[in-house]
N, C-alpha and C positions, 0 to 999 in steps of 0.2 A: 176548481183546486185553488186553494190561497198560496200566497207566496209563502208564508211559514210550512203549511204541507209539504210544497213540492222542493225547498229546500233541505227538507228533514227525509225527503224518500216517499213522499207520498203515504197513501194509505197501506201501499205494499209492504213500504219500509225495505223491501230488499237489495236495494245497495246500499243502505243504512247498516245493513248486517253485516252485511260482504265486508264495506270498508274496518267497520268495529272487528271483526272477526280479522283480519288482515292485519290491522293494527296488534291485537292482542298477541297474535303469531308472532308477531316483529317483537314485541316487549318480551316474551316469553324466550325464545332464541336469542335477546342479544346475552344476559347473563351468562348463559352457554360461549358464546363468541369468546365474550370479556374473559371467562374464564380460561378458555383454552390460551387466547394472546397474554394472559400474565403468566400462564404454567409454564410456557414457552418462552419467554422473557427471562422469567428464573431460573428455567432448566437452561439455558444460553449461559448464563450468567455464574451459574455453580460450574458445569463444563469448561467453559473457559478459568475457573480458580481453579478447577485440577489439572490443569494441562499444560498450566503458569508458574513461574514460580513468584513472580509478585516484588513488587521496588524494594530491593533486600535494603534499605536503611528501613525504610516506615514499616517493612517485615520484621526485621528483626526488632527494632523498638515494640512494637505491639506485642510478639512472641516473650519478651525478656518480662515485658511490663504485665503481663498476665500472668506468667511464671511467678513472676515477685509478689503478686497480690495473691495468689493463690498459695504459695508457700509464708509466708510471713504478714498476710492482713491488713489492710487498710492502714493500720496507726502505724505501720512500720514500712511505709512503701516511699512516700518522698523524705527518704533519709537524705542525711547532706552527703553533699557531693555525687548523686545518684541523678544521670540524666530524664529528667521524665517532663516534659514540655507541655503535655495536653492535662486540662484541668478534671477532677474528678469523675462526670459524668458518665462517660463510655466506659471508665477503667473497670465496672462492675461487668459487663460482659466481656471484655478482654481475660478479666480475671476466672469468669467463668467457663472462657475455653482453656483458659491453663487447667483447672480443674477439670474437666473431659480430658486433655491430653495425661494427665498427670493419673485419673485413674485407667486410662487406658492405653497408656504407655505409647503414645502417637508422638514419632520421632519430629522436631523442627520442619523437616527436607519431607516429611510426607506430605504428598496430597492432603492428604485427609485435615492436617494445619490450615493447608492454604482456603478448603472447603468450608472450616470452622469459620475464621475469622470473615470469610463473604459471606457469608449467611444471613446474619442482620442486614448489612444493607443492601443486600439482594432483594430481601425480603420489604424493606424500606424503599427499594428503585422501583417498584411495581406497587408498592400502593403512593406514590404519586402519580403512576401512568393511570391508576384507579381515579385519583382524585381529579385529573385531566379530563376522563372521561364523564366523572359526575358532574361535570362543569359543563362541557363541551354538550351533552345532549340536550341541556336548556337551553341553550345557547347558538349553534349551530345547526340551522336547518338541513333536512335530509342527513340518513346515516352514513353515507360515506367519507362527508366531510367529519363528521365524528371520528369515525374509525382511524381515518388515514392520522391524524392528530394524534391518536390513541397511540394506534401502532407508533409513529414516530418517537412518541416521549419512551414506549415500554423498549423499544429495540435504539435506544439515542446511542449513539456510537463514540460520543462523550462519558456516558455514562457505561454502557459496555465497558469501556477501557477503565474508567475508573473503578470501580466496581469489581468485575472479575476479572483483568489482567493485573492494575496494580495493587487492587486490594485494601483501597484504603476505606473510610470512614464517611464519606462526602455525602452520601445518600440518605443514612441515619442521619448528619446534621440538617442536611436540605428539609428533610420531611416537617420536622415540627414549624420548619421558618414557611413553609408554603401552609401550613394547616392554620399558622396564624395571621398570615396576611389575608389568608381567604375567610378567614371568622373575622377578622377586620374588616374586609368587604362589605359582610354583614353586620355589620356594628357589633360584634359580640365581644367585648374590650377586654374583661376579665380572663376567660377562656385562653384569648387569643394571646394575651399578656403571660398566663401561665404557658404556653407552648414556645412563647420565643425565649423563659429562662430555662426550658429542655434545652433547646436547640443551644443556651448560652451554658449552658451545662456540660453540652460535649466538646463545644470550641470555641475559644477565645474569636474566633472569626464572626462569631453574630454581632459581637459590639460595632462592627460596620454595617449595620442594618439598625441599631439602635436610633440615628436621626429620620429615620424613616416610622418606626413607633412612636417616638416623643411626636410628628407632624401626624399623626392618624389622633392621637389623644388629644391634642392641643386643637385639632380640626372639628372634635366630638362637643367642645366648649362652645365653639361656634354653631355648630348644626343642634346643640341641646337647648332646648329652651329653658330645663331647671339649669343654671350654672352652678351651683352648690352641687348638684349632684354632678355635673361633669367634672366639676375641682375633685371631688371625693373620688372620682373612679380613675383622675390621673393617678392621684398619692397610692391607692388601692392596687393600679393596676401598676406602679413602681416596686410595692412591693410583693405583690404578685411573683412578676416577673425574676425577683431576686431570691425568690423562696427554693427555688432546685437548684440552681448553683449550691445555696447555702445548706441546706438539707443533703443535697449529694456529698458536700465536704468534712460535714461532721465527722463520717467515720475514719476519714483522713487525719484531720486537722485537731479536730476535737472542737469542744466552743471558747475555749480561750483563744485559743490563737486565731479562730476561724478567719476571720473578715480579714487581719492584716495580711494571712499568708496569700488569700484567694486574693487578694488585691496583689498582693508581688508575683503570684505566679499569672496572672492575666495580664498585666502589663511588663512582665518579663519576656512571658511569651511573644506579645506586638512587637517588642520591640530587640528580639532578638539576631534579625536579621540588617543588619545596617546597608541595605543594598537597595540601588535604585530599583533594580527590577529582581528575581530569585527566580530565573528561570520563567517569568510571567510572559508570553508573548504580548504585548499590548504595546502602546504608545512608546510607550518609555523605550521598551526593548527594541523597535523601528527606530527610535531616533539614538540607540546604543549604548544604551544604559544598562543591558543585562548584566549583572556580577559588580556593576561597578557603583563603589565606597558614593555612602551617599554627600559626601563632601567636596567628592570632584565636582569640576565644572561641565553641568550642562550643555546652555546656551549663551549665549550674551553675557558671560561672567555670572550666571547665576547655577547655584550647586543643584544637583539631582532633588537634596532634602526639600531647598526653598519650592522649586519647581512642582514636586509631587504636592505639598502642603496647598499653594496654593492652587494647583487643579483641584484638590479636596475642597478647600472652600469657595470654588467657582462650583461645583457639582451640587455643595449644599445649597450654596444661593439659589441655583434652579430647583433643589426640590423646595424650599421655599416658595419659591417662584409660582411651581407646577401645582403645590399642596393650595396656595391660596388662591390664585385664579379657578382650580378645581371642582372648589367648595362653593365659589361666588358662582359659577356657573353650574355647577348642581351635576357635576362628572369626578368627583374624587373616587376615585380609584387606589386602596392600596399596595392593590396587586400590581399594578403599573407603577406606582414610583418605586415600590419595594425593589421592582425589576429596573428601573432606570439608574438607581442610587447603586445598587450592589452593585453591576457591571460598569457603570459611571468610575465609580473608585476601582475597579480592576482596570480598567482601562488608560486612567489619567494617573491613578494613583501610585507612590513609592513603596516600596517591602512587599510587593504584589509575590504570592506563590504562581505556579501555575492552575494548579487545583479551586483557588479562590471562584474563580467564574464557576462554578458549580453551582453555587445555589440561584443566581441571578438566573443563570438559563432556562434551571427550572421554573422560576417565577415567569419567565419570558414566555414559556410555553403553555403556564398557566395561565394570564394573563390574555394570551391569544384565543384560547379555550372563551374565555370570559367576556371578551368584545369582539371574538370572530372577525378578529383584524390580520389581513393578511400578510402585514408591514409586521408586524409582532411574529407570527409564524416564520418570514422568511428571516428576522432578527435570530429568533431563537434556530431556527434550520444553521443557519452561517454559526453562529458560534457555536454551535456544535460541532460544528466539523472542524472549524479554528481549533477549539480546545481539545478534541479530538488528536489532533495532529501536535498540539504542543506536549500534549503527555507521553505522547509516542514518541515523539523525539527524545524529551529527555529521559524516558523508562530505557530506550535502547542505548543511551549513551551514558548509563549509571557504571560506573564502575570500571570507564575505558579513558584513556589517555584525553579525549575529549568531552569529559564529563561537563565542563563547565563551557560548552559549545563556541570553544573558541576558534576552530577551523574554520576555514573559507565556507563549506559546504553548510557546515549549522549555522553560524552565523548568520548567512546568506536568509537560509529557512527560516528563522527565529525573525528577520528582518518583514519578509512576506508575510509571514504569518500575521506576527504583529499589526501591519499594515491593514489584512483583511479582515481582522479581528476590529480594529478601529472602525472600517466602513460599515462593518454587520453592526456597531454599536450605533453609529451615526440614523441609519436606518432605524435603529429601537426611536432614537431622539427623535427622529421628524414623525414615529407614530403615539410617541408621548402626546408631543406637541399639540398636536392635531386632536387627540382624544381628548386631551388634560383643557384645554384651551374650548374648543370647539364641540366635544361629545361625538366628533365625526369618525367611523371607524369604517374602513374600506374590506369588506367582507369576503371572506375566503368566496373566492368564482365557483359556480355551480360546472359540474360534469359537461362540457361543452357539447357531446354527444355519446351517444350508448355504440359502440362498435357492434359493426355486424357482425351475425354470427359466425358465418361463413364468409372467408376472407376475399377480394376480390381478385379474380382471374391473373395470372402473368401476363406480361404481352409477350407478342410472339417475336420470335428473333430474326430482324432483319439482313439482308446481305451487306449492307454497307457496313453495320455494326458490327457484323463478326470479321468484317475485315478492317476496322477500327481496330477492335480489340487484337487481332494477331498483330496488326501494324505497333500498336502502344509493344505487346510483348515483347516482338522483333527488336523493338530500338531499346529495348529494358536489356537484353538480352545482348547487344553489342556492347551498352554501356556498361553493363554487369561484370562483361567476359573478357573488355581490355585492359591492359594493363593487370594482367589477375595475376600472371604466373609465366615463368619460365616453360618452353614444354622439351627444354633439354636438360638433362642434370647426370650424373656420374649412376650406373646404375651397377654396377659389378666392385663389388664390397673386398677388401682382406678380412676376412671373418675369424676374428682369433675369440670368440666369445665361447666362454671357459676353458681358455688354453693361452700361449703367448707365440705369436709369430715374427719372425722377422726379416728385413727384407733392407739390401744394401742397397745404395743411390748415389751415384754422382753429378755435381751439378755441371750443366756445360755454360757456365759463366757466373761474374758475381752476384752472390743472390744476396738482397736486404732484408725481403718479408718473404714469410712461411703462410700458407694460406691451407686449412687443415677442413676437411667436410666429412663427419664422422656420420657414422649409423647408428645403431642400436646399441645401447651399453648397459651395461649393469655393474657400474661401479668401475670402470677399467681404466685403461692409462696408457699414454702415446709418452714415449722418449726418443728422442735423438741425440746418438752421441758420435763425436770424431774418431779418427783412424788409431787414436793414441787412449781412447775409451773415456775419454770427459764426456760427460755429460754437460750438451749443449741448449739443450730445450724439453722441458714436459708439461705436460696437458693433460688435467682427470678430465675422463670420459665419462659423466652420468647423465641422468635424464634430461636435463638442460640443455646439451648440445646436440643433439641429435638431428641432423638431417638440415646442419646452419653452418653454412663458412664461417670459419673464425679466421683474423688477421693477426700477424703477431710478427715482432721482429726477429730477424735471425739472419745476420751476416753471415758467409760464407762465401770462401775465397771458390774462384772457378777454377775444375777438375778436384776439387776435394769429395772425399767419400765417405757418405755418412751410414751409420747403423739406425735403421729405424725401429722400434720395438714396438708391439701393440700388444697390450694383455686385456683379456675380457673385455673387448669392445670391436665393434666394427667400423673401420674407416674407407671410406669409398672414394677417395680421391686428396693427394697433397699436388700443390704445386710451390714453388719458388718465381719469383719476381724480382726485377732488377730496380735501382732508383728511379726509375724513369715509370715501373709499373708495366712493365712488358715480360712475359711469362718466357722463364728461362726451358732452353728443353733441357732435359735430363737423362741419365743413360742408366738402365736395372730399374730395381725398386716394383717391380712385377705389378700385383692388383693394385697399388699406392698411387703409380702413374698410367696407368694404362689405359685413361680416359681422360686427356689431358687438353682434348677437344671438346671436351664438354664442363672442362672451368669457364665461368662467366669473364667478365669485363669487369664487373664493379660488383660487389658484396651490397645486399638489399635485400628487402623482402621479396621480391619475384623470385630469387633462388634458393631462401632460408627459410625455415620456420619462426614463427614466433606466437607469441600468449601462446595459448593453452594448444596449439596445433603440435607442438610435442611432448601432449599427451594423447588428440583423438586421434591426430594424423600419424602419429607412429602407429597408433594401437591397431589403425588400420593395417600398415604394412604387416607386421607382426600377425593378422589375422590372414592376410591373405598368402604368407608366406608359411602360413601353421607353426610360427613361434608360439612362446607363453606370451600370453596377454600381459601387458604391462598396467593399464589402464582400464579398471576392473569397477569404478565409483557410479557407473552409470550404465543403464542398459545396453546391449551392445549394435542394435539396429542404426542409429547414427555413424559408428564406426562402420559398419558393413556397407551402408551406403558410399563414406569416404572409399572403403575398399574398392567400389566397382571404376570409382573414377580414377583410383591407383592400376587399375588391372586394366585398363581403357589405355593410358596415356602415359604410364611408367610414373615412378617415385620421383615426380617433377613437382616443382611450385604449380606446373595449370593442372599435373593431374591429381594433387589431395585436395583440391581447393574446387574441383570441377563440380562436383555431384553438389556440394552448399549451392555454391552458385547458380545452378541449374532449377534448384526448388525454390533459390530468392527470385528468378524470374518467372517462375510458374506463379509463385505469389499475387502477383498483380494480375494475370485474368481469371485467380480464384476469385481473388478479393472485388472482381468489378463483376464478378457471376452474384457475389455474395451481399454485392448494395444494389444490385438492380433485382435479386428476389426480395428482399428486405422492402425496398421502397415501392417495388412493382414501376421504377422511372428508369428508361435508358439510358437518359445524360448521365444520372445522379452514381447509374454504375461506372461509367466511364471517368469524370471527377473522381471518384474512390481510385480505380486504376492509375491512372496518372501521379495523384498523391502517393502513391504507397510506391511506385516507379521513383521517384523522386525523395521517399523516404531516407533518411540519413541511416539509420539503425540497419532495415531490410539491406542497404546497398553494403555497411560495411559489415552486418553480422556473415551476408550470405558470401563472403569472400574470404572467409577464415574457415581454415577445415576443421569447425568444434562444431558440436551437435545442435545449438538451441536452434538453429535455422530450421533444422528437420519435426522437431518439437512444434515450432510454430506454425511451420506450413501444414500440419495433420491437427493440430487443436481447431485451426481455419476451417480445413475442412471439415471435421467432428459438427462445429457450429453448423456448417452449410447445410450439412444432410439434416442436421438436427431442423433447422429452419422450414425447406424442403420438409421434412417428416412433419410438422408440426401445422406446415398449413395444407398437407395433403390429408391430413385427420380431420381438421374441420370442414373439409369439403367431400373428401371420399369414404371417409371413416378410417378405420386401424387396417381392418381389412384390405382396404383398397392401397395401403400404404408401406406394404413389406420391403419395396426395395431400397427408399429412403432409410428405413430403419435399418435393414442389413448392411446397407452401406455405412450409417453411422457408425454401426459397431467396428467395422473394417479400420473404419479412421481414428476411431478411437483406441483402438487395440494397438495401432502402427505408430499414435503419439506414444502411449506408457511406453511401449517399446524403444522409441526414441529416446524420453526423457523422463523422469517420474514427474516432471508439470503436465503431464499429460494426465494423471492421476487428476489432478485439481480440477484442470476443463471437466471432468467426469462429473464432479459433484453438480456444476453448471447442468450439466446435458442431463442429471438425472432429474432435475425440479422441472426441467423444461418438459422432458419425458411425462413425469406425473401431471406437471399444471396440464398441459395438451389434453388428458384425459378427463380432467375435471372440467375444459371448456367445453368438450366434446359431451360430458354428462349432458351438462346445463342448455345443449341442443334440443334434448328431449327427443332423441331419434330411438327411433326403436331399434331393437336387440345389440341392445350399451353394452350388455354384459357378457352379450359373448366377443365384441369386441375387445372387452378389459381381460376377458383371458386370454387371447389374442395380443394383447401387449403383455399381460405378463408373463407368458411362455417366451414372447419375443424380445423382450428386456431382460430374463436370464440367459436366453441361447446369444443374440446377438451382441451385448452389453455386459456380458461375463464370458460365459466360454469362449465365444470366438475371440475376442482379445486375450482371454490368456493364453491360447491357441500362439496366436499371434507372436505375443512375447515371450511364448517359451521356444517356437520357432528361429526368434533373432538370436538365441544361442545356437543356430549349427555350426558356427564356424568353428565354436568350441569343439562338438562333436566331432567334425571333417579334422582336426589336429590331434585329438586324443580321444578315439572310439570308446574308452570306457568311461569318459564323460554322461553323468546319471542324473536324475531329478534330483537326488538327494544333494549330490553337486549344485545343481542350479539352484536350490534352495540355499545353500550355504551362500551363494553368490549374492542372495538375498538378502540375508542376513548379513552380512559383509558390506554392503552398501548402506543398508540401514543405520548399523554402526558408523559408518564412516562419517554420514552425513549429521547424524545428530549428537556425534564427541566432537566435532570441527572445532578448533581453535584457535584456528590461523587468522593472520590478520593480513590485510594486503594496504600500500598506499592508497589504491583506486577503488576500494570497497565502498560501499553505499547503503544507506539502508532507506526503506521503500519508500519513504515520503519523501523523501528526494528525487526520485523517479517520476515523480508525477510532473516536474518541469526542467528532468535534465538536469540538476544541477551538479551532476559529479561521473562525467565519463570516464570509461574506462582507458587507459594510455594502452593500448596494446602493442606499438611499436613506433621506434625511432630509428632512423640510418645514423649511425656516426662515423661513416666514412663518405662523408659529404666534403668537398671546398666551403672555406671560409664563408661566411656569409649567405649559405642554404642551409635550409632546415627541411627535413621530412618526417612526419610522423602519421601513426595511424589512431584512430580514436573511435570508441565506439561513442559515439553521439547519438540525443535522443532528436527525432526531427522534428524542427520547432513547429511544423504546421498541426503533422498529424496530432502531436503530445499536447500542445499546449489550446489549439483550437480543439484540440478532441477531449479537453479536459475540462474546460469552458460548457462545450455541450451535452458529455457524461453530467455534469452538477445541472445542467439547466432539465435532462431529462428525468434525475432524480427528483429535481423540484417538484415538477409536472406529477412526478407519482406521488408525491407525499400530499399535496396540496390537491388530491382528486380529479387531475386534469390529465393523468398517465392514459398509456395504451401498452395494448401487449406485444406489441415490439418494444417498444421503449422497457418496459420492465425484462420483457428477454435480454436484451443488450447489457443492461444493466447486470443479470445476476451472471451473464459469462463473464462481464469484468469484474464484478464483486468477488466469485469463485477462483477467480485467475489470479487475484490478487491480494488478498483478505489471505489466505495460508503462510504467505510472505510476511504478514504483520505479527505473525507468531514465531517465524524462523529466525532462533538465535544467534545462526551462524554466521560466517563473511558473506554476504551478498554482493551482487552488481548489477550494474543499471541494465546488460542485455536479460537482468531476468522478468524485466517489464515487459520484454518484446512481445511476447505470447498477449499481454493484455492491450498493448496497441493497436493490436486488429480493432477492438472493441472499441476504440477512441476514434477509430476510421469509422466503426459501423456507426456509432452516436453521430460524426459529423454528417452521413449521409440522412440518418433519421432527421435530425435538426433540417438540415434541406428541404427534405421532404416535405415537411410541417410546415416551409413558408409557403403562403397560400397565394401570394406575389408569384410567381413560375420564373417568369423575367428578372426577376430581381433576385430569385432562389439561384439562378442561372450564369447572373453575374457573379454574386459570391462565391459559388463554384470556380467559376474560369480565376478570380482575383485569390485564389488560394491555391490553385494550379501555376499561376504566373510567379506569387510569392514562392512557393515552393522548386519551383524553375532557379528561381533569381540565387536562393538561400544555398541551393545544390551547388551552382556553378562556382559560389564564394566557397564554400566549404570541402567541392571537391578533391584539394590535395591533402586536409585533415583526415578523410575517408579512404583513400587512394595510397597514402605515401610517397604522392609526388611531390618533388623538390620542387620548394617554393623561396624565393627571398625572406630573409629576417621579417621586415616591417608585414609584408604579407601574414607570416605566420601570429605576429603578435597580436595583428588586428581582428586575428580569430578568437583569440581567448578572452571575448565580450565579457565572463565572470571569473573572479578572482577563485572561483573551486574549478577551472576548468584545467589547466594546468597541463596539457599534452605537447607542451613544445616546448 
């Protein structure tokens, strides 16, 4: 047989026919996959547009402009004194939106208005993803890399936020620029110039890319043998580029005033914001230039204006350098140069807005598709994330007191993200240098290996491993329960709820101070009068005073008889102290002075409620004593569990914190088992357990009588059972995995009944539940459809009906108090909860936005002890654990990068899904939020650390890293223990702990 025949499959032709058939089938399936992908991306944008209100300033402008254009026509649009800083190009689309709104009487606040505004940019975003796919399929070998890049572009977080939530038109503006520079890549100059003109007609920011367009046309002169034709193309291209803005402007300005009016519009808009940076998280913002006047000094006596222009000129010189060298070397790439210059001007130029980076990011991704370069892909990936955080920060603070990003927290975010954005641009610069000068691209790596269809077995438990986990749990318990709270407190109140009660008391000594320990109150008061009826002391008793000792100055002579009047409140105990702080004996007083032995020696968090304990701890007491419940804004299970601790240990500091602390301790062996099952490595389970035992948030949040610890525990428990279920399905099938399926449903129900954030976790569980069915189908095992039916009814039974029953059962204390409590009352509770959270407009000095949680920038100040000697301080703060939160964030980004760059794993994807579905809903929450809302998400930061450690091939090196993380956690925990526990410390120590200006908890 000849070599030619052999290579073509010989005379039989069967391998050749088979391969061709496979290629044809793959090509036929690609369009279906693409349309499904783009359809999902479009749908997601439109859903986001419907459920969010958009950036208020841009939204009001767009709607007003559309209404004015629809009502008065183009000729009357740019009237004198009317603010409209956009050129005419996109106003036709806004006018059409105005016509539709007028025709169908659609209100400004209607979701349909938001949908109409986002529709065209959403379609353009999807067209950009399609363009990336078209290019990548010809340059990236293998379909996985093509789909990874296409999917990342379609679901790019920056574009999702910009189009779906912000409702800006950057997608419509960037699309013609993408086509323009792609056509220039193929030397189609006049169509490219026309598309550049379209972009210019839409937004003046297209002028930023003018130097790149000029470089491309000048390069054509060098590359074209017919120089006369090349010069003609240059002038023709300029005319073609000016045609769209001129034609769009004619209906608005007419022919007579067209050119001067357009020049004024474009250059007036460009110079309208004389600041170094206008909320653009770039290099100038990292230097402190956000909202700084251009005339202010930046550094070394140089103004921001001068610095910005110097950097732009330097970047333009770089553009010329890269253009000349790449033309000579035969590696000239307009896409590459446009990405470099657009992002270079954004990074180092002045007067930049936060969204000016959008075209550069999309050009970088398109250049990555063109050159199949992993550095371009990484730069696009990083810039997408920094741009996303930039937009989210500005969006969330619009209309607030921190709108100018002047607070310590937001300015820290701006500086850190600006530095990260600059690093990403430098990465892009390295790629441009290598490709433009040497034509050297680093391709996206091929998938290292396919995962086995059936997971590896779990390692057997060993006695020493069980003993180690038990020892870690006991040590965590000792650490957590120590210095938790007093085990004694007054238990017998004077109960004047709904009435007025009086007691007389005679003080046996000269009193200086009065201590009061109130209980439940519904707007009551306490009053003390002397024998002549003179009022000596009054105190309002409300929701914030319950179960907390207060100290007031009240001089009373020895032997003086006082009358204490309590109205509509409980008061458990009162006490008088002399000038030396000694407890004075009294005569009389009834229930107000019957437990003097329970009066503490000092007032602190050990014997008094702090922060939201006054809601949840109080409610636990009310439920136990069948009283009307005060706090109804969360489901009852968390309060039910707090109630158990109160029932066991009394209404004491230890009692109302016992259950939460116990669940915090149990988180440690749960995390140990979760990491062990996830990685199948015993030592990684131990590392995870130790890291969580020493985590700041676990420690502080479990020792306060609030409900977040319960939700976090059950969320992680549900994730553990889902992990077990997924591994079991791939090994034994659905029918052999009913136990973890059922247990997962129980955990999910308990999580929802503890706090509604458990419902967020349900989205991640659902994705994994369906995803493992797909993986099972790919195993091609017989009887799959029988397993599918089992999974279907199991999902309904265990993840819908069973959780609903558990959720309803959590309201049993309501029924115990009032046997007439019905399902209709239960439903009204749900409506009331939703109304409360959706309409809450409260503010708090220690609230924080979700993007600050990632680095733990704004802790929650729970408690300050104001009864200490001078020079001493004591506070309790909800701090993010530096190791789990920061190292975990890095590991999550590494896992995400591996997923989008075609090197991911099922386990990595699963952890990203669980993390994302826990965090992403908070991005859409407009109400006041706090750092502890990130606590459940941090569990999957820990899981990410475990996964990354397991991926390190050198086991000894990975173990040393894990040991180093544990030692670092221990050292930080020892340093910050006072700020987590309320232990009094000297001023110098307290000040040393506030390492960031946004901390402020001492």
